N, C-alpha and C positions, 0 to 999 in steps of 0.2 A: 220393429225392434222391441223386445221386451223391456220393461222398465227394470231398474236395479233395486232389489229388496234389501234393505239394511236392517240388521238386528241391533237395536240399541239396548245396551245392558242396563241394569237397574242402577249401577253406579253412575252412568252417563246421565240417565234421566234425573237422578237425585242432584247431581252437580249442576245440570242446566236449570233445575227448579230453584235451587238455593243461590246460585251465583250468576247463571246466565241472564236472569231477569234484571240483575243489578248492573250489568255491563252496558245497558242502553246509554248511548251518548258518549261512550268511552271507546268504542271500537275504531273510530277514525284515527286514534293514536297508534294503532297496530297495523297500519297498511303494509309495512315491510313484512310483518309476520304473515299477513294474508297471501302476499306473493310467494313467500316460502312455502306456504301450505299448498299452493297450486303447483309449484315446481317440484315439490316432494311427492306429489300425487296422492296426498292425504284426502280421503273422502269424508272430510268433516268441515263444517262451517267454522269461520273464525270464532264465533261466539261459543260453539260447542267445544272446540279445542281449548280455548282459554278457561272455559268453565271446568273441564276435566283436569286440566293442568293445575289450576289453582286448587281444586278440591283434593287432588293427590298430594299436593304440596302441604296443605293443612292437615291431611290425614296422617302424612309421614311425620310431621312435627308433633302432633298429639301422640301418636304411637311411641316415638323415641322419647318423649317427655315422661310417659307413663312407664316405659322400660327403665328410664334413669331413676325414677322414684323407687321402683322395685329394687333396683341395684343399690340405692342409698339404704333401703331398709335391711337388705341382706348384708351389706358391709357394716351397718350398725350392730347387727346381731353377731356376725361371724368374726369380723375384724373391727372391733370398736375403736382401735387406736388409729385407723386410717380415716381421715376426714373426707367428707364428700359434701361440699357446699351446695346448697340448693341452686345457686346461680349457674352451676354447671348443668344442671338438667335443662335450665332455660337456654343455655348456650348450645347444647347439643340438639335440642328441638329446633332452634332457629337455623342451625346449620343444616339439619336434615330437610327442612322445608325449603331453604334456599337452593341446596343441591338438587332436590327433586324438580324444582321448577326449571333451573337452568339446564339439567340433563334433558328434560323434555324439549327445550328449545334447541340445545346442541344436537339432539338426536335427528332433528329436521335436517341439519347440514349433512349428516351421514346418509340419510335417505336420498337427498338431493344428488350427492356424489354417486351413490349406488345406481340410481335411476339414470343418471347421466351416462355412466359406463354402459348399461344395458341397452340404452336407446342407440348409442353410437355403434355398439357391437352389431346390432340387428339391422342398422340402417342400410349397409350395402346390399344385402339380400333383399330387403324390402323394396329398395330403389329398383333392383333388377326385376322384381316381380311387377312393380308398377310400370316399368318400361314395356314389358311384354303385354300388359293390359292396354297401355296407350297406343301401342302399334296396332291394336285391334279396333281403334277408334273409340274407346270407352272414356267417358267424361271423368273428371277428377273426383266428383261426389260418388260415382259408382265404383271407382277404383278403390277409394278407402272403405267403402261399404264391403266390396269383395274381399279386401285384405282383412277386415275385421272378422269375416266368417270363414276364412280359409283355414286349412289344417296345418299350415306352416307354424312351426314352434318359434314364434318371434315375439320378443317383448313389446314391439311396436304395435302389435295387434291390439293392446289395451288402449293406446292412444288413438288408433284407427277406430275403435269402437266409440270413443268419446266424440270424434269428429263425425262419424255417421249418426250418433245420437243427437248432436246439435243440429244436424241437417233434417233428420227425420222426425224428430220428436219436438224440438224447440223451433222448427221451421226457419233456421238461419240458412242464408245461402252459402255456398261452399267457400266463397272468398272470406266472409266473416268467420266461418267455422275454422278455416285454416289460420287466419290471423289470431284468433283465440288460442288455438293450439300452439302457435309460434310463441305467444306471450307466456304460456304456462310451462314451456319446455325448459328444462335445466340445461339442455345442450345448445350451445350456439350454432354447432354444425347442423343439427336438425332444424333449428329455427331458421337458419339461412336456406336450408333445403326447401322448407314450406314456403318461405317468402319468394323463392325462385319460382315455385309452382304458381303462386298467386300473380307474379309479375308476368310470367310467360302466358297464363290463361287469360289475364285481363288485356294484354297487349295483342292478342291474336297470334302469339308465336307458336313455334312447333314444339308442343309439349313432349312429344316422343323424343325429339332430338335433345331436348333439355334433360329429360330423365336418363337417356342413354349416356350422355356425356357425363352427367353427375354420378351416375352408378359406376362407370369405368373409373372415374377419379376416386370414388370411395373404396373401391376394390383395391386399387393401387396403394391407397393409404393404409388399408388393412394389412396388405402383404408387408408393407414397410414396418408397421407396428409388430407384426409376427417376427420378422427378422431381428428387430431391436430387442424383442423379448428373449429370443434365443441367445443373442450376444449377452444380455443381462444375466440370463440363467447360467451361462458358462462362468461369468465373473463371480456370481454367488456360490457356484460349486467350488471354485477355487478358494473362496473366502471360508466356506464351510471346512474344507480340507485343512486350512491353516489354523483356524480358531478352534475347531472341535476335535482335531486328531493330532496334528503335528505340534502345535504349541503346548497342549496339556501333556502330551507324552514327553516332550523335551523338559517341561517344568517338573514332572515327576521324577525323571531321571536326575536332574540337577539336585532336587530335594533329597533324593536318596543318597547321592554322593556327599552332600552337606551333612546328612545324618550319620554316615559312616565315619566322618571325621570328628564327630562328637559335637558339632556346632549347634545341633538341634536334637531335642529328645525324640524318642520313639512315638510318644504320645502326640507331640507337636506334629511330627511327620504324618501320623495317622490322620490328625485333624485337618492338615493341609490336603491330603489326598481325598478325604471325604468331601471337603469343600469343593475341590476341583470337580470330582465326579458327580456329585449330587446337586450342586448349585451353579458353578460357573459354566460347565459344559451344557447342561439343559437350558440355562439362560441364553447362551449363544445360539443354541439351536432353535429356540423359540424366536429370537430376533430375526434369524435368517428365514425361518418359515414365514414370518409376517412379511418380510421383504419380498419373498417369492410370491406370496399371495397378492401383495399390493401391486406388483409389477405385472402380474399375469393379465393378459387382455381377455375380455369377456368372449365366450363362444357365440 
């Protein structure tokens, strides 16, 4: 298996040179972050990730501080009556650095959840593929190697490549490679699946039977999720109909009737209609789109 080539940007090299060398002895305090990096599938060491994150935070703070100083000068020239204390520049800079650092950490959680969904979506098909391989007497290490090289469009191929890499390049036995994959997995279902393979293989059990039973169970669970999604989609369609069509139309009719009675001016009626048409309805539509996307199972 060919080794993976990584292109390290100039920014990353600079961050590692200036900050990474100063993190020696402090990395033990970030073990939870190290586990998050593995679960998120980030191909960076803990030291590199912290170096880049801190570098970006400092850069953002300096940039915002400079922009604030320019704004202070412009206000002093154009609007001299509006005060701009220098403490605001420091406040904006500190907030920018704090927000940049915390966004980098929070973004890992999003990556973990996204990776979890993709792994669990591709697991039933991958388990069926592995069942077919096991029925031909193929050993677990060769099964994952074959899965990593197959043309199947599965997200699990990336994890299979890492398992095959651990076996072929790092000379780990398949048991230790699967245990490492289980620990770095963001999905408890996939972790249990790998642990089941380890237990079956080490105890001399029937690997084909285990994979066949598990793949059938995963397929049933996937069908259940699809049915639940269809039901949820029906509820969201009704919600869309009520919030984006029926309720705004009813509200506009009521406002028109109130305006005819003179209780509201025509300008006020126009303002209400514009607010409903260009703010409220698009806002409701955006919320429903986000809900549909969040409830949609991965292919």
